[in-house]
C-alpha positions in Angstrom: 56.2 256.0 58.1 56.6 257.5 54.6 59.3 256.1 52.4 60.4 256.9 48.9 59.7 254.2 46.3 63.4 253.6 46.0 63.9 253.1 49.8 60.8 250.9 50.0 62.1 248.7 47.2 65.5 248.4 48.9 63.9 247.5 52.2 61.6 244.9 50.5 64.7 243.5 48.8 66.5 243.2 52.2 63.4 241.5 53.7 63.4 239.0 50.9 67.1 238.3 51.5 66.5 237.8 55.2 63.7 235.3 54.4 66.0 233.5 52.0 68.7 233.3 54.6 66.2 232.1 57.2 65.0 229.4 54.8 68.6 228.3 54.0 69.3 228.0 57.7 66.2 225.9 58.1 67.7 223.4 55.7 71.0 223.1 57.6 71.3 220.4 60.3 71.1 221.7 63.9 74.4 222.7 65.3 73.7 221.5 68.8 70.8 219.5 70.4 69.6 222.4 72.5 66.3 224.0 71.5 66.6 227.6 70.5 70.2 227.6 69.4 70.6 228.6 65.7 73.1 230.6 63.7 70.7 233.4 63.0 71.8 234.1 59.4 68.8 236.4 58.8 70.3 238.7 61.4 73.1 239.6 59.0 70.4 241.6 57.1 69.0 243.2 60.2 72.4 244.3 61.3 73.2 245.8 57.8 69.9 247.7 57.7 70.4 249.0 61.2 73.9 250.2 60.4 73.0 251.8 57.0 69.5 253.0 57.7 68.1 253.2 61.2 66.0 251.4 63.8 62.9 252.9 62.0 63.7 250.9 58.9 65.0 247.8 60.6 62.0 247.3 62.8 59.4 246.7 60.1 61.8 244.5 58.1 62.4 242.4 61.2 58.6 242.1 61.9 57.7 241.2 58.4 60.5 238.6 58.2 59.4 237.0 61.4 55.7 236.9 60.6 56.3 235.5 57.1 58.9 233.0 58.2 56.7 231.7 61.0 53.8 231.1 58.7 56.0 229.5 56.0 58.5 227.5 58.0 57.5 227.5 61.7 54.9 226.7 64.2 52.5 229.3 65.7 54.1 229.1 69.2 57.5 229.9 67.6 56.1 233.3 66.7 56.2 234.4 70.3 59.8 233.2 70.7 60.9 234.8 67.5 59.2 238.2 68.2 60.5 238.4 71.7 64.0 237.4 70.7 64.0 239.6 67.6 62.8 242.7 69.3 65.2 242.3 72.3 68.0 241.7 69.8 67.1 244.7 67.6 66.8 247.1 70.5 70.1 245.9 72.0 71.9 246.2 68.7 70.5 249.7 68.1 71.8 250.8 71.5 75.2 249.2 71.2 75.5 250.5 67.6 74.8 254.0 68.9 77.3 253.6 71.8 80.1 252.2 69.5 79.2 254.8 66.8 78.7 252.1 64.1 82.1 250.4 64.7 82.7 246.7 65.6 79.8 245.0 64.1 80.9 241.7 65.7 80.4 243.2 69.2 77.0 244.6 68.2 76.0 241.2 66.9 77.2 239.4 70.0 75.1 241.7 72.2 72.2 241.2 69.8 72.6 237.4 70.0 72.7 237.6 73.8 69.6 239.6 74.0 67.8 237.4 71.4 68.4 234.5 73.7 67.3 236.5 76.7 64.0 237.3 74.9 63.4 233.7 74.2 64.1 232.8 77.8 61.6 235.3 79.0 58.9 233.8 76.7 59.9 230.3 77.9 59.6 231.4 81.5 56.1 232.9 80.8 54.9 229.9 78.9 56.3 227.1 81.1 56.0 229.0 84.5 59.1 227.1 85.5 62.5 228.4 86.5 64.0 225.2 85.1 64.4 226.8 81.7 67.1 229.0 83.2 69.4 226.0 83.1 69.7 226.8 79.4 71.3 230.2 80.2 74.9 229.2 80.2 74.5 227.4 76.9 72.6 230.4 75.4 75.4 232.7 76.5 78.1 230.6 75.0 76.2 230.1 71.8 75.4 233.8 71.6 79.1 234.7 71.7 80.0 232.2 69.0 77.1 232.8 66.7 77.1 236.5 67.3 80.7 236.7 66.4 80.1 234.7 63.2 77.1 236.8 62.2 78.9 240.0 63.0 81.9 239.1 60.9 79.6 238.0 58.0 77.7 241.3 58.2 81.0 243.2 58.2 82.2 241.5 55.0 78.8 241.8 53.3 78.8 245.5 54.4 82.1 246.0 52.6 80.7 244.7 49.4 77.4 246.5 49.7 79.0 249.6 51.0 79.6 251.2 47.6 76.0 250.5 46.6 74.5 251.7 49.9 76.6 254.8 50.2 76.1 256.0 46.7 72.3 255.8 46.8 69.9 258.4 48.1 67.0 256.8 49.8 65.1 259.9 51.1 
């Protein structure tokens, strides 16, 4: 992947913003007492990059954010959950973004949240070797709809304010 200096700087900036949002979210009290359910504030940045650039740019930003956040704020085992959830989420959002032609960020985000939770459940199934983790599925689906809607709306409004900047710049 060869990027211009300008594009690389913008992507590094977005990676930093995603890490800051991840850190801010780690300071907030948990919403519900169910492991794995979080707002996913850093996903605002992933969604914005995906919409304004491409999967090619969003993927390394996501990976770098997950790796750095895990080493700064998490535990090693959380790396597996975060990677699976993040990759499932990113691929689902890229597909839905393409299907919806960039419209309805809130729907794209809801699907991303659903697939993030599915990715985490896959890891939990592999690590625990127990189908009992599937009892979390209804809670994960409900939380994905709520948090996905919130993150999608946040991304929409941030996109409006960044839109002038993003669309007037050339990043080739």
